[in-house]
LUMMI-978505 format. One line per field, with one value per residue: residue number from 1; z, y, x of N, C-alpha, C in turn. Coordinates in nm, 3 decimals, decimal comma. Last residue first. Example, Ala and Ser with C-alpha at 12.3 -4.5 7.8 and 13.67 -1.06 7.14 Angstrom:
2
seq: c(2 1)
n_pz: c(0,708 0,780)
n_py: c(-0,225 -0,569)
n_px: c(1,285 1,319)
ca_pz: c(0,714 0,780)
ca_py: c(-0,106 -0,450)
ca_px: c(1,367 1,230)
c_pz: c(0,787 0,780)
c_py: c(0,003 -0,330)
c_px: c(1,290 1,320)
//
This chain:
299
seq: c(299 298 297 296 295 294 293 292 291 290 289 288 287 286 285 284 283 282 281 280 279 278 277 276 275 274 273 272 271 270 269 268 267 266 265 264 263 262 261 260 259 258 257 256 255 254 253 252 251 250 249 248 247 246 245 244 243 242 241 240 239 238 237 236 235 234 233 232 231 230 229 228 227 226 225 224 223 222 221 220 219 218 217 216 215 214 213 212 211 210 209 208 207 206 205 204 203 202 201 200 199 198 197 196 195 194 193 192 191 190 189 188 187 186 185 184 183 182 181 180 179 178 177 176 175 174 173 172 171 170 169 168 167 166 165 164 163 162 161 160 159 158 157 156 155 154 153 152 151 150 149 148 147 146 145 144 143 142 141 140 139 138 137 136 135 134 133 132 131 130 129 128 127 126 125 124 123 122 121 120 119 118 117 116 115 114 113 112 111 110 109 108 107 106 105 104 103 102 101 100 99 98 97 96 95 94 93 92 91 90 89 88 87 86 85 84 83 82 81 80 79 78 77 76 75 74 73 72 71 70 69 68 67 66 65 64 63 62 61 60 59 58 57 56 55 54 53 52 51 50 49 48 47 46 45 44 43 42 41 40 39 38 37 36 35 34 33 32 31 30 29 28 27 26 25 24 23 22 21 20 19 18 17 16 15 14 13 12 11 10 9 8 7 6 5 4 3 2 1)
n_pz: c(14,439 14,177 14,143 14,427 14,594 14,857 15,187 15,296 15,535 15,843 15,844 15,785 15,650 15,607 15,264 14,934 14,600 14,297 13,966 13,723 13,541 13,420 13,316 13,485 13,675 13,810 13,658 13,404 13,451 13,523 13,284 13,117 13,242 13,232 12,981 12,930 13,179 13,274 13,503 13,665 13,677 13,870 14,149 14,402 14,719 14,984 15,330 15,567 15,731 15,621 15,453 15,255 15,126 15,015 14,841 14,663 14,552 14,431 14,234 14,080 13,978 13,811 13,639 13,520 13,375 13,199 13,065 12,948 12,866 13,163 13,381 13,486 13,830 14,042 14,288 14,572 14,790 15,128 15,308 15,447 15,237 15,001 14,837 14,849 14,801 14,544 14,467 14,395 14,157 13,986 13,993 13,872 13,621 13,513 13,514 13,363 13,183 13,009 13,173 13,199 12,940 12,862 13,193 13,368 13,508 13,642 13,830 13,974 14,090 14,242 14,423 14,556 14,674 14,843 15,019 15,142 15,077 14,955 14,918 14,716 14,839 14,866 14,601 14,401 14,092 13,967 14,090 14,276 14,417 14,223 13,999 14,027 14,291 14,548 14,667 14,438 14,260 14,083 13,775 13,516 13,369 13,442 13,298 13,041 13,055 13,080 12,836 12,648 12,731 12,950 13,194 13,387 13,324 13,344 13,617 13,710 13,617 13,761 14,021 14,010 13,983 14,239 14,409 14,418 14,643 14,853 14,869 14,747 14,598 14,543 14,317 14,250 14,164 14,432 14,746 14,967 15,185 15,161 15,238 15,507 15,601 15,582 15,620 15,464 15,629 15,743 15,840 15,761 15,483 15,361 15,102 14,957 14,976 14,910 15,087 15,176 15,297 15,107 15,064 15,315 15,322 15,131 15,143 15,055 14,984 14,748 14,493 14,386 14,416 14,137 13,871 13,743 13,500 13,432 13,319 13,087 12,903 12,767 12,933 13,261 13,609 13,788 14,060 14,269 14,555 14,811 14,852 14,846 14,569 14,465 14,562 14,420 14,158 14,153 14,186 13,944 13,767 13,851 13,783 13,503 13,454 13,539 13,345 13,125 13,189 13,204 12,923 12,694 12,574 12,671 12,908 12,866 12,633 12,687 12,921 12,945 12,957 12,714 12,669 12,895 12,821 12,965 13,069 13,085 13,253 13,217 13,179 13,064 13,126 13,168 13,141 13,292 13,219 13,367 13,452 13,673 13,722 13,907 13,787 13,729 13,984 14,208 14,309 14,393 14,234 14,393 14,538 14,339 14,264 14,382 14,194 14,028 14,174 14,151 13,875 13,835 13,979 14,017 14,264)
n_py: c(9,677 9,692 9,356 9,144 8,824 8,691 8,616 8,275 8,115 7,969 7,619 7,465 7,615 7,485 7,477 7,352 7,335 7,398 7,480 7,634 7,538 7,241 7,184 6,901 6,694 6,611 6,389 6,495 6,671 6,486 6,346 6,550 6,611 6,410 6,416 6,683 6,919 7,135 7,053 6,989 7,219 7,385 7,410 7,657 7,663 7,880 7,902 8,029 8,194 8,294 8,478 8,309 8,245 8,496 8,518 8,310 8,408 8,641 8,526 8,392 8,604 8,712 8,497 8,501 8,735 8,640 8,435 8,365 8,153 8,004 7,868 7,642 7,582 7,526 7,292 7,218 6,967 6,896 6,597 6,370 6,310 6,333 6,538 6,529 6,303 6,334 6,492 6,325 6,219 6,431 6,427 6,176 6,200 6,412 6,307 6,107 6,178 6,344 6,567 6,644 6,759 6,987 7,101 7,224 7,383 7,195 7,103 7,334 7,392 7,162 7,177 7,418 7,360 7,148 7,275 7,463 7,367 7,548 7,690 7,864 8,097 8,040 8,043 8,220 8,283 8,622 8,940 9,086 8,985 8,848 8,921 8,842 8,619 8,592 8,410 8,160 8,097 8,182 8,085 8,135 7,960 7,713 7,722 7,703 7,449 7,296 7,352 7,252 6,968 6,784 6,678 6,829 6,782 6,502 6,476 6,610 6,441 6,207 6,304 6,372 6,121 6,010 6,194 6,253 6,153 6,290 6,528 6,528 6,810 7,023 7,287 7,571 7,667 7,873 7,969 7,996 7,927 7,654 7,600 7,675 7,485 7,252 7,308 7,111 6,830 6,771 6,838 7,137 7,121 7,205 7,468 7,669 7,913 8,241 8,467 8,784 9,029 9,226 9,194 9,262 9,533 9,636 9,418 9,294 9,301 9,544 9,736 10,024 10,326 10,445 10,502 10,503 10,516 10,208 9,990 9,717 9,430 9,477 9,577 9,725 9,784 10,100 10,330 10,575 10,556 10,505 10,328 10,093 10,081 10,048 9,791 9,645 9,697 9,580 9,313 9,267 9,295 9,080 8,866 8,896 8,834 8,566 8,455 8,494 8,317 8,070 8,052 8,047 7,814 7,759 7,776 7,695 7,846 8,118 8,305 8,657 8,871 8,979 9,096 9,232 9,346 9,607 9,768 10,117 10,348 10,683 10,951 10,980 10,670 10,431 10,091 9,806 9,505 9,184 8,966 8,839 8,593 8,384 8,154 8,325 8,562 8,774 9,116 9,317 9,535 9,705 9,818 9,967 10,159 10,388 10,581 10,505 10,593 10,870 10,908 10,838 11,031 11,324 11,564)
n_px: c(5,961 6,032 5,949 5,967 6,003 5,794 5,855 5,852 5,634 5,696 5,634 5,417 5,121 4,814 4,693 4,671 4,791 4,618 4,547 4,343 4,165 4,013 3,696 3,540 3,561 3,781 3,870 3,900 4,111 4,311 4,342 4,438 4,686 4,875 4,991 5,060 5,112 4,963 4,834 5,044 5,194 5,085 5,042 5,097 5,006 4,895 4,784 4,549 4,404 4,181 4,287 4,381 4,142 4,088 4,303 4,245 4,003 4,088 4,253 4,058 3,910 4,103 4,130 3,878 3,897 4,091 3,964 3,675 3,524 3,385 3,459 3,712 3,791 4,057 4,108 4,310 4,406 4,477 4,578 4,757 5,043 5,216 5,291 5,572 5,721 5,820 6,027 6,231 6,141 6,194 6,472 6,518 6,403 6,561 6,836 6,961 7,150 7,024 7,015 7,274 7,303 7,163 7,230 7,394 7,221 7,072 7,261 7,328 7,076 7,028 7,246 7,198 6,949 7,017 7,197 7,029 6,684 6,404 6,164 6,131 6,208 6,481 6,568 6,318 6,198 6,133 6,266 6,437 6,648 6,797 6,929 7,195 7,268 7,347 7,175 7,068 6,874 6,634 6,490 6,433 6,584 6,479 6,237 6,346 6,457 6,222 6,097 6,280 6,298 6,134 6,194 6,071 5,798 5,775 5,816 5,591 5,389 5,443 5,409 5,139 5,020 5,071 4,929 4,662 4,546 4,659 4,503 4,169 4,026 3,751 3,690 3,506 3,264 3,121 3,289 3,447 3,297 3,293 3,555 3,532 3,355 3,497 3,853 4,106 4,262 4,593 4,933 5,102 5,328 5,660 5,681 5,573 5,339 5,258 5,044 4,907 4,949 4,910 4,636 4,539 4,609 4,441 4,148 3,819 3,559 3,449 3,332 3,497 3,306 3,106 3,123 3,463 3,731 3,916 4,156 4,137 4,265 4,002 3,701 3,748 3,695 3,678 3,689 3,709 3,916 4,002 4,200 4,057 4,008 4,266 4,325 4,136 4,218 4,473 4,396 4,264 4,482 4,640 4,479 4,480 4,747 4,745 4,581 4,744 4,956 4,830 4,754 4,902 4,965 5,224 5,398 5,657 5,712 5,657 5,597 5,685 5,848 5,876 5,628 5,424 5,103 4,891 4,631 4,574 4,390 4,269 4,300 4,563 4,742 4,987 5,006 5,153 5,220 5,278 5,428 5,586 5,701 5,674 5,592 5,289 5,197 5,003 5,058 5,217 5,181 5,035 5,246 5,370 5,178 5,090 5,112 4,904 4,690 4,732 4,715 4,447 4,314 4,531 4,587)
ca_pz: c(14,575 14,239 14,081 14,327 14,543 14,727 15,098 15,273 15,401 15,779 15,865 15,912 15,640 15,702 15,401 15,033 14,733 14,401 14,067 13,822 13,505 13,523 13,262 13,419 13,599 13,868 13,803 13,428 13,404 13,621 13,403 13,089 13,226 13,355 13,038 12,854 13,130 13,156 13,389 13,651 13,592 13,731 14,089 14,267 14,644 14,864 15,219 15,478 15,777 15,709 15,569 15,344 15,198 15,110 14,951 14,743 14,620 14,541 14,339 14,147 14,071 13,919 13,719 13,603 13,484 13,281 13,163 12,994 12,802 13,030 13,359 13,391 13,701 13,990 14,143 14,513 14,665 15,028 15,289 15,433 15,367 15,080 14,858 14,862 14,933 14,568 14,503 14,513 14,276 14,009 14,047 14,005 13,713 13,531 13,601 13,449 13,297 12,960 13,129 13,315 12,980 12,863 13,104 13,282 13,429 13,532 13,739 13,895 14,006 14,132 14,335 14,479 14,580 14,735 14,934 15,066 15,162 14,932 15,041 14,683 14,799 14,986 14,680 14,478 14,205 13,961 14,027 14,178 14,490 14,340 14,003 14,009 14,159 14,462 14,691 14,529 14,365 14,149 13,910 13,614 13,346 13,485 13,444 13,078 13,037 13,186 12,961 12,645 12,731 12,831 13,077 13,385 13,333 13,214 13,525 13,740 13,568 13,615 13,982 14,028 13,872 14,118 14,427 14,308 14,514 14,822 14,821 14,851 14,570 14,639 14,348 14,315 14,068 14,329 14,644 14,835 15,171 15,136 15,102 15,419 15,607 15,489 15,671 15,499 15,519 15,772 15,787 15,869 15,548 15,422 15,196 14,885 15,061 14,849 15,071 15,096 15,381 15,165 14,953 15,264 15,420 15,101 15,168 15,075 15,127 14,780 14,616 14,363 14,445 14,277 13,952 13,771 13,608 13,390 13,439 13,120 13,008 12,719 12,842 13,132 13,501 13,751 13,942 14,198 14,414 14,794 14,834 14,975 14,662 14,434 14,606 14,566 14,201 14,130 14,288 14,070 13,756 13,864 13,924 13,578 13,420 13,609 13,486 13,134 13,162 13,326 13,034 12,760 12,545 12,528 12,905 12,981 12,633 12,567 12,926 12,920 13,083 12,772 12,608 12,859 12,855 12,858 13,124 13,008 13,264 13,187 13,257 13,140 13,040 13,235 13,068 13,294 13,183 13,336 13,308 13,676 13,607 13,953 13,801 13,710 13,843 14,175 14,244 14,479 14,184 14,289 14,607 14,408 14,175 14,460 14,311 13,983 14,160 14,284 13,943 13,766 14,026 13,954 14,199)
ca_py: c(9,655 9,815 9,475 9,214 8,951 8,684 8,711 8,403 8,131 8,091 7,731 7,440 7,580 7,568 7,431 7,449 7,277 7,441 7,374 7,646 7,657 7,308 7,227 7,031 6,715 6,724 6,376 6,391 6,723 6,584 6,275 6,487 6,713 6,426 6,286 6,619 6,788 7,151 7,096 6,889 7,111 7,401 7,286 7,620 7,620 7,800 7,937 7,922 8,149 8,178 8,529 8,375 8,141 8,437 8,613 8,303 8,278 8,650 8,609 8,316 8,511 8,794 8,540 8,387 8,728 8,756 8,399 8,488 8,169 8,062 7,877 7,747 7,541 7,630 7,314 7,280 7,035 6,946 6,740 6,397 6,340 6,211 6,518 6,656 6,318 6,236 6,558 6,408 6,134 6,390 6,543 6,205 6,098 6,425 6,417 6,072 6,099 6,210 6,504 6,580 6,643 6,860 7,047 7,122 7,449 7,267 7,009 7,265 7,490 7,199 7,062 7,400 7,472 7,127 7,164 7,507 7,378 7,457 7,614 7,723 8,085 8,052 7,922 8,209 8,191 8,482 8,856 9,150 9,068 8,776 8,950 8,985 8,634 8,675 8,553 8,210 8,000 8,264 8,048 8,215 8,102 7,749 7,723 7,822 7,564 7,293 7,387 7,394 7,063 6,861 6,606 6,829 6,917 6,569 6,415 6,662 6,578 6,204 6,249 6,478 6,214 5,949 6,164 6,310 6,108 6,156 6,531 6,492 6,679 6,970 7,144 7,521 7,665 7,769 7,974 8,016 8,067 7,728 7,569 7,748 7,626 7,271 7,295 7,240 6,888 6,806 6,751 7,057 7,173 7,113 7,370 7,546 7,832 8,109 8,399 8,661 8,908 9,212 9,175 9,126 9,441 9,630 9,541 9,282 9,287 9,430 9,669 9,880 10,246 10,414 10,585 10,441 10,575 10,332 10,047 9,856 9,494 9,527 9,490 9,718 9,718 9,968 10,270 10,507 10,590 10,587 10,467 10,141 10,092 10,170 9,906 9,643 9,739 9,724 9,379 9,261 9,384 9,217 8,887 8,912 8,968 8,664 8,450 8,570 8,458 8,129 8,041 8,176 7,866 7,790 7,822 7,639 7,701 8,055 8,171 8,547 8,809 8,922 8,966 9,240 9,231 9,529 9,664 9,993 10,268 10,540 10,904 11,088 10,777 10,532 10,215 9,911 9,631 9,298 8,998 8,974 8,669 8,522 8,173 8,202 8,526 8,653 9,015 9,199 9,433 9,630 9,730 9,863 10,045 10,264 10,594 10,485 10,450 10,807 10,938 10,763 10,893 11,247 11,445)
ca_px: c(5,916 5,983 6,005 5,888 6,056 5,860 5,789 5,918 5,691 5,649 5,726 5,486 5,262 4,887 4,708 4,624 4,785 4,710 4,545 4,450 4,242 4,091 3,825 3,541 3,438 3,707 3,851 3,799 3,984 4,264 4,297 4,310 4,582 4,797 4,952 4,951 5,157 5,048 4,753 4,939 5,243 5,039 5,091 5,052 5,124 4,873 4,872 4,595 4,535 4,162 4,214 4,478 4,216 3,995 4,292 4,367 4,008 3,991 4,311 4,164 3,845 4,049 4,244 3,916 3,799 4,121 4,065 3,737 3,655 3,371 3,315 3,670 3,735 3,968 4,113 4,192 4,438 4,382 4,562 4,614 4,983 5,194 5,147 5,503 5,663 5,713 5,903 6,253 6,140 6,055 6,401 6,569 6,352 6,415 6,794 6,848 7,196 7,058 6,890 7,214 7,384 7,092 7,128 7,454 7,326 7,009 7,196 7,430 7,145 6,937 7,229 7,322 6,961 6,920 7,242 7,146 6,802 6,515 6,186 6,109 6,069 6,398 6,585 6,441 6,180 6,170 6,164 6,350 6,551 6,746 6,785 7,165 7,207 7,432 7,153 7,173 6,905 6,736 6,534 6,360 6,607 6,614 6,237 6,269 6,546 6,324 6,031 6,244 6,409 6,102 6,246 6,217 5,851 5,753 5,912 5,725 5,396 5,444 5,539 5,238 5,013 5,128 5,071 4,740 4,492 4,711 4,642 4,265 4,084 3,848 3,674 3,627 3,374 3,122 3,185 3,509 3,336 3,168 3,512 3,623 3,315 3,386 3,717 4,049 4,184 4,455 4,828 5,045 5,209 5,562 5,735 5,605 5,427 5,274 5,172 4,898 4,955 5,043 4,730 4,518 4,669 4,584 4,222 3,963 3,587 3,535 3,289 3,484 3,423 3,129 3,034 3,333 3,650 3,851 4,096 4,165 4,185 4,130 3,777 3,682 3,768 3,628 3,753 3,600 3,902 3,883 4,242 4,106 3,895 4,192 4,404 4,134 4,085 4,458 4,477 4,189 4,365 4,691 4,512 4,355 4,697 4,827 4,539 4,620 4,982 4,885 4,659 4,886 4,830 5,205 5,259 5,585 5,727 5,601 5,657 5,593 5,810 5,997 5,657 5,565 5,187 4,952 4,718 4,566 4,512 4,258 4,186 4,500 4,691 4,906 5,033 5,051 5,285 5,194 5,424 5,528 5,750 5,696 5,738 5,366 5,217 5,079 4,976 5,213 5,272 4,965 5,150 5,447 5,205 5,076 5,198 5,042 4,708 4,728 4,841 4,554 4,306 4,425 4,640)
c_pz: c(14,675 14,382 14,147 14,270 14,440 14,679 14,966 15,180 15,383 15,642 15,791 15,945 15,777 15,699 15,488 15,173 14,833 14,532 14,170 13,922 13,600 13,467 13,370 13,368 13,533 13,790 13,859 13,576 13,428 13,580 13,509 13,210 13,204 13,341 13,162 12,918 13,057 13,096 13,262 13,536 13,572 13,640 13,943 14,217 14,506 14,800 15,101 15,367 15,691 15,759 15,670 15,468 15,296 15,193 15,058 14,860 14,713 14,621 14,457 14,260 14,148 14,024 13,834 13,691 13,577 13,401 13,247 13,105 12,849 12,973 13,228 13,383 13,615 13,851 14,106 14,365 14,611 14,908 15,171 15,428 15,342 15,223 14,941 14,896 14,950 14,703 14,537 14,558 14,403 14,135 14,074 14,069 13,856 13,631 13,619 13,543 13,395 13,074 13,083 13,280 13,096 12,902 12,959 13,190 13,329 13,447 13,619 13,791 13,916 14,038 14,215 14,381 14,493 14,631 14,816 14,972 15,076 15,037 15,024 14,803 14,766 14,952 14,803 14,551 14,279 14,090 14,035 14,129 14,397 14,410 14,125 14,017 14,140 14,321 14,603 14,546 14,457 14,275 13,958 13,758 13,447 13,475 13,497 13,230 13,075 13,177 13,075 12,775 12,736 12,821 12,946 13,264 13,315 13,215 13,386 13,645 13,595 13,559 13,829 13,990 13,887 14,002 14,299 14,317 14,396 14,688 14,776 14,794 14,684 14,595 14,440 14,356 14,125 14,241 14,539 14,724 15,031 15,115 15,066 15,274 15,517 15,487 15,562 15,535 15,561 15,651 15,829 15,812 15,664 15,487 15,254 14,974 14,995 14,935 14,989 15,075 15,300 15,240 15,007 15,151 15,375 15,198 15,123 15,084 15,159 14,931 14,642 14,493 14,420 14,294 14,102 13,856 13,621 13,507 13,401 13,255 13,034 12,769 12,793 13,042 13,375 13,638 13,915 14,063 14,350 14,651 14,818 14,968 14,797 14,531 14,582 14,621 14,353 14,180 14,275 14,183 13,888 13,857 13,948 13,725 13,496 13,581 13,567 13,275 13,183 13,308 13,160 12,877 12,607 12,494 12,762 12,971 12,747 12,565 12,807 12,923 13,066 12,902 12,663 12,800 12,809 12,912 13,007 13,063 13,183 13,208 13,235 13,229 13,126 13,138 13,118 13,218 13,178 13,305 13,271 13,533 13,605 13,841 13,853 13,711 13,836 14,025 14,207 14,421 14,278 14,236 14,505 14,483 14,245 14,376 14,399 14,101 14,113 14,274 14,081 13,838 13,960 14,007 14,143)
c_py: c(9,664 9,799 9,598 9,330 9,013 8,823 8,713 8,490 8,268 8,108 7,852 7,550 7,561 7,529 7,532 7,394 7,387 7,368 7,409 7,534 7,677 7,429 7,301 7,063 6,851 6,759 6,487 6,378 6,623 6,640 6,371 6,415 6,651 6,524 6,299 6,490 6,718 7,018 7,099 6,923 7,003 7,288 7,282 7,493 7,575 7,767 7,846 7,978 8,042 8,123 8,417 8,430 8,202 8,329 8,562 8,400 8,271 8,520 8,621 8,398 8,430 8,705 8,628 8,420 8,612 8,757 8,518 8,456 8,294 8,078 7,947 7,748 7,660 7,589 7,419 7,307 7,092 7,006 6,771 6,547 6,368 6,246 6,394 6,639 6,443 6,255 6,464 6,478 6,217 6,306 6,510 6,321 6,128 6,324 6,423 6,180 6,067 6,119 6,362 6,516 6,570 6,738 7,079 7,054 7,351 7,343 7,081 7,173 7,422 7,296 7,098 7,285 7,457 7,238 7,145 7,401 7,427 7,477 7,510 7,632 7,940 8,039 7,925 8,075 8,174 8,407 8,710 9,062 9,139 8,855 8,885 9,019 8,780 8,693 8,644 8,360 8,041 8,188 8,145 8,174 8,191 7,900 7,768 7,835 7,693 7,414 7,393 7,439 7,209 6,975 6,675 6,755 6,917 6,706 6,477 6,604 6,639 6,345 6,245 6,429 6,328 6,046 6,111 6,279 6,154 6,104 6,393 6,483 6,645 6,832 7,100 7,377 7,621 7,776 7,866 8,025 8,098 7,876 7,647 7,725 7,712 7,417 7,317 7,221 7,024 6,869 6,797 6,969 7,082 7,187 7,281 7,438 7,697 8,034 8,272 8,601 8,780 9,079 9,150 9,096 9,295 9,536 9,526 9,419 9,294 9,422 9,543 9,812 10,098 10,335 10,566 10,536 10,503 10,389 10,184 9,888 9,637 9,447 9,557 9,626 9,714 9,912 10,135 10,458 10,510 10,629 10,562 10,285 10,145 10,190 10,035 9,762 9,742 9,775 9,530 9,330 9,386 9,317 9,028 8,938 8,996 8,807 8,554 8,567 8,540 8,278 8,111 8,172 8,004 7,847 7,858 7,666 7,635 7,903 8,090 8,415 8,704 8,851 8,900 9,105 9,259 9,415 9,579 9,895 10,141 10,473 10,755 11,039 10,880 10,644 10,320 10,035 9,740 9,423 9,123 9,029 8,813 8,608 8,313 8,233 8,401 8,632 8,894 9,091 9,313 9,516 9,645 9,768 9,933 10,140 10,469 10,493 10,418 10,657 10,872 10,784 10,807 11,104 11,362)
c_px: c(6,027 5,940 5,948 5,967 5,961 5,902 5,864 5,833 5,752 5,713 5,672 5,585 5,325 5,034 4,781 4,647 4,749 4,682 4,652 4,435 4,360 4,166 3,904 3,679 3,429 3,581 3,762 3,768 3,871 4,128 4,245 4,255 4,445 4,681 4,865 4,901 5,043 5,091 4,836 4,845 5,138 5,085 5,048 5,121 5,078 5,007 4,841 4,683 4,597 4,295 4,185 4,410 4,315 4,064 4,195 4,362 4,128 3,989 4,216 4,226 3,949 3,983 4,201 4,035 3,832 4,026 4,111 3,838 3,730 3,511 3,282 3,518 3,698 3,923 4,010 4,215 4,308 4,452 4,473 4,592 4,835 5,153 5,116 5,355 5,577 5,645 5,790 6,126 6,154 6,044 6,254 6,493 6,396 6,360 6,642 6,801 7,084 7,102 6,918 7,079 7,319 7,177 7,170 7,352 7,386 7,111 7,135 7,367 7,246 7,004 7,142 7,309 7,085 6,930 7,148 7,196 6,919 6,624 6,295 6,129 6,033 6,249 6,494 6,448 6,312 6,147 6,207 6,236 6,453 6,635 6,718 7,017 7,164 7,375 7,238 7,154 7,019 6,777 6,641 6,393 6,535 6,636 6,372 6,259 6,474 6,417 6,132 6,181 6,369 6,202 6,212 6,276 6,003 5,818 5,898 5,829 5,533 5,462 5,551 5,377 5,114 5,129 5,133 4,888 4,576 4,661 4,689 4,406 4,180 3,894 3,787 3,601 3,506 3,246 3,200 3,407 3,390 3,197 3,386 3,582 3,403 3,342 3,613 3,902 4,130 4,388 4,689 4,935 5,171 5,446 5,626 5,666 5,450 5,373 5,156 5,036 4,953 5,058 4,871 4,616 4,652 4,654 4,367 4,030 3,736 3,554 3,373 3,443 3,394 3,259 3,063 3,249 3,516 3,771 4,044 4,104 4,232 4,249 3,903 3,762 3,682 3,713 3,688 3,653 3,789 3,857 4,123 4,153 3,943 4,075 4,327 4,210 4,075 4,323 4,466 4,266 4,289 4,576 4,564 4,381 4,568 4,783 4,616 4,564 4,855 4,914 4,711 4,789 4,809 5,067 5,220 5,435 5,651 5,612 5,606 5,670 5,701 5,969 5,783 5,605 5,329 5,037 4,769 4,669 4,490 4,394 4,162 4,387 4,617 4,872 4,934 5,096 5,178 5,276 5,346 5,512 5,700 5,757 5,774 5,515 5,303 5,091 5,061 5,123 5,286 5,051 5,076 5,356 5,282 5,107 5,194 5,139 4,851 4,752 4,846 4,687 4,414 4,424 4,525)
//
């Protein structure tokens, strides 16, 4: 069996890579001695992610996941522009394993109060900035209100929500009620409110939903911001995945807060606060309840 065939047989593990709204936008194409990583346009978010930032970060995370899997399988594979996976002289050097990929979790529920240790920050290396959660309470409310009051963005979110187990794609992709840590009442309310959009928008839905998230950062905790160091967002996506896997090894979960970058009113303030161009922003901590495993195609 060729290295391409072996990696293809492990595609379900590679698909554990993270992506915005759990869209899983990657489309690997298998050739005789090469794998090209394309994009499924039906799984992009043109309104929520008009610059393609999150899309490209997700592609990078998928590439890094493939390299970690290939290393554990004993395959000598490396990444090339395209992006592509091609033969290499040696296995990809990585401290991470398939077990790390399987163990990584996104947790959107409450976290135990407390800042992450300086030793953990040192483990992450450069290009990561710490922001106390309380410093972003007001900006998160502004960003949430923008998210829910921008029709195209709200509708795009609605299309990737799976808020009831009977949803035909509940076990395939998107954001489920359990992944969002919603109670049954909260899931039903959000589903009904977004189904009736834009009527509920005129009735004040954005303000109501933004208000419901005000308590998310009202504790002494940590938000981390990944800064751009060049224009290669695929490489940044690979770095983001390594960051999240490192945090998982310390028993920490993450919760992406991309709306802080997407909202024009908060993006500039965040960039000024961290002294650079943010590529990803996420809450970090120890979840009070075990987060659920998100759905994956082929998983």
